[in-house]
C-alpha positions in Angstrom: -13.0 1.4 -6.9 -10.2 -1.2 -6.3 -8.6 1.4 -3.9 -11.7 1.5 -1.8 -12.1 -2.2 -1.9 -8.5 -2.7 -0.7 -9.2 -0.4 2.3 -12.6 -1.9 3.1 -11.5 -3.9 6.2 -9.7 -0.9 7.8 -12.7 1.3 7.0 -15.0 -1.2 8.7 -12.6 -1.5 11.7 -12.5 2.3 12.0 -16.3 2.7 11.8 -16.9 0.0 14.4 -14.3 1.4 16.7 -15.6 5.0 16.4 -19.2 3.8 16.9 -18.4 1.6 20.0 -15.0 2.6 21.3 -14.3 -1.1 21.7 -11.2 -2.2 19.9 -11.8 -5.9 20.7 -15.2 -5.7 19.0 -13.7 -3.8 16.0 -11.0 -6.5 15.7 -13.6 -9.3 16.0 -15.4 -7.7 13.0 -12.2 -7.0 11.1 -11.3 -10.7 10.9 -14.4 -11.9 9.0 -14.4 -8.8 6.8 -10.8 -9.4 5.8 -11.6 -13.0 5.1 -14.6 -12.0 3.0 -12.5 -9.6 1.1 -10.0 -12.3 0.2 -12.8 -14.8 -0.6 -14.6 -12.3 -2.9 -11.3 -11.5 -4.7 -10.7 -15.2 -5.2 -14.3 -15.8 -6.4 -14.1 -12.9 -8.9 -10.5 -13.2 -10.2 -9.4 -16.7 -9.3 -6.3 -15.2 -7.7 -5.5 -13.2 -4.6 -2.8 -10.6 -4.2 0.0 -11.5 -1.8 -0.6 -8.4 0.2 -4.2 -9.5 0.9 -3.1 -13.0 2.0 -0.4 -11.6 4.3 -2.9 -9.2 5.8 -5.5 -12.0 6.3 -3.0 -14.2 8.1 -1.7 -11.4 10.4 -5.2 -10.1 11.1 -6.3 -13.6 12.0 -3.3 -14.4 14.2 -2.8 -11.0 15.9 -6.5 -10.1 15.9 -7.3 -13.5 17.4 -4.7 -12.9 20.1 -6.3 -9.5 20.7 -9.7 -11.1 21.2 -8.4 -14.1 23.2 -6.3 -12.0 25.6 -8.6 -8.8 25.5 -5.4 -6.8 24.7 -5.1 -4.3 21.9 -1.3 -4.6 21.8 -1.5 -7.5 19.4 -3.6 -5.7 16.8 -1.5 -2.6 17.2 1.5 -4.6 16.1 -0.2 -5.8 12.9 0.6 -2.7 10.7 4.2 -2.8 11.8 4.6 -6.5 11.0 3.0 -6.0 7.6 5.2 -3.1 6.7 8.3 -4.8 7.9 7.5 -8.0 6.0 7.1 -5.9 2.9 10.4 -4.1 3.6 12.1 -7.5 4.0 10.5 -8.8 0.7 11.7 -5.7 -1.2 15.2 -6.1 0.4 15.4 -9.8 -0.5 14.3 -9.1 -4.0 17.6 -7.2 -4.6 19.5 -10.4 -4.2 17.0 -13.0 -5.5 16.4 -13.1 -9.2 17.4 -10.7 -12.0 15.0 -7.9 -11.1 13.9 -6.4 -7.8 10.3 -6.3 -6.7 9.5 -2.8 -7.8 10.9 -3.5 -11.3 8.8 -6.7 -11.5 5.6 -4.8 -10.6 6.2 -1.7 -12.8 8.4 -2.6 -15.7 5.4 -3.4 -18.0 4.5 0.3 -17.8 8.0 1.9 -17.2 11.4 1.6 -18.8 14.0 2.7 -16.4 17.8 2.2 -16.0 18.9 -0.5 -13.6 20.2 2.1 -11.0 16.8 3.9 -11.0 15.1 0.6 -10.2 17.5 -0.1 -7.4 17.0 3.4 -5.9 13.2 3.1 -6.2 13.3 -0.3 -4.5 15.5 1.2 -1.7 13.0 4.0 -1.3 10.2 1.5 -0.7 12.3 -0.5 1.8 13.0 2.7 3.7 9.3 3.8 3.5 8.0 0.5 4.8 10.6 0.3 7.6 9.8 3.9 8.7 6.0 3.5 8.6 6.3 0.3 10.6 8.4 2.1 13.2 6.1 5.1 13.3 3.2 2.8 13.9 4.8 1.5 17.0 5.7 5.0 18.2 2.1 6.1 17.9 0.7 2.9 19.3 2.8 3.0 22.5 3.1 6.7 23.1 -0.5 7.9 22.4 -3.9 6.8 23.4 -5.8 4.1 21.6 -8.1 6.6 19.7 -5.1 8.5 18.4 -3.6 5.2 17.1 -6.9 4.2 15.4 -6.9 7.6 13.6 -3.3 7.3 12.7 -3.9 3.7 11.3 -6.4 5.0 8.9 -5.5 8.7 8.1 -1.9 8.8 9.0 -0.7 5.7 7.2 -3.0 6.4 4.2 -1.8 10.0 4.1 1.9 9.0 4.3 1.4 6.5 1.6 -0.2 9.0 -0.8 2.5 11.6 -0.1 5.2 9.0 -0.8 3.5 7.8 -4.0 3.2 11.4 -5.3 6.8 12.2 -4.4 7.9 9.0 -6.1 5.9 9.9 -9.2 7.6 13.4 -9.3 11.0 11.8 -8.9 10.3 9.2 -11.6 9.1 11.8 -14.0 12.6 13.1 -14.5 13.8 9.6 -15.4 11.2 8.9 -18.0 12.2 9.2 -21.7 10.6 11.9 -23.7 7.5 10.7 -25.5 7.8 13.2 -28.3 9.9 11.7 -31.1 11.8 14.2 -33.2 9.7 15.1 -36.3 12.0 15.1 -39.3 9.2 16.4 -41.6 8.8 19.7 -39.8 11.2 22.5 -40.8 13.5 23.6 -38.0 12.6 26.8 -36.2 14.4 29.9 -37.3 16.8 31.4 -34.8 15.0 34.0 -32.6 17.1 36.9 -34.0 16.3 36.0 -37.6 13.0 37.7 -38.7 13.5 37.7 -42.5 
């Protein structure tokens, strides 16, 4: 449910754009929907995730510029700016504090060696950087409709594939959950059938 709630503004943006073909109108609706999402989260939990705050600020600034200047270029830059800010945050976390950002988010559920945390953080930096660049490539080399489709399906699909691949990679670094059972007799060698 949280996953759908997190994507609510982009789903509304997508639906309005597909229904009207008007990116300025879709952006004009995106701003209050994003603000409502942040307000609702604050009302329910008395805290708001940094990602939602960053998104709200950028949607308001770049979306506002899109509406003011009637130019989709501003809103098309938003996913890139968001992704590159996250890449920068993950990069800076390698040098600020004792743990990087990925470790801070996941260490309550995962125990990993320091070098694995570093590689995982680097993978997120690379992912955010590449997705930000890919957004610009699609935005400025394809038509507006293709960019809107990419913004929802392409970015979401890339994120899901990345998370699955990350999970598979992490699985080989997790400790075995089965402790050795000293009360069970050892298995006989395969050749011994006495």
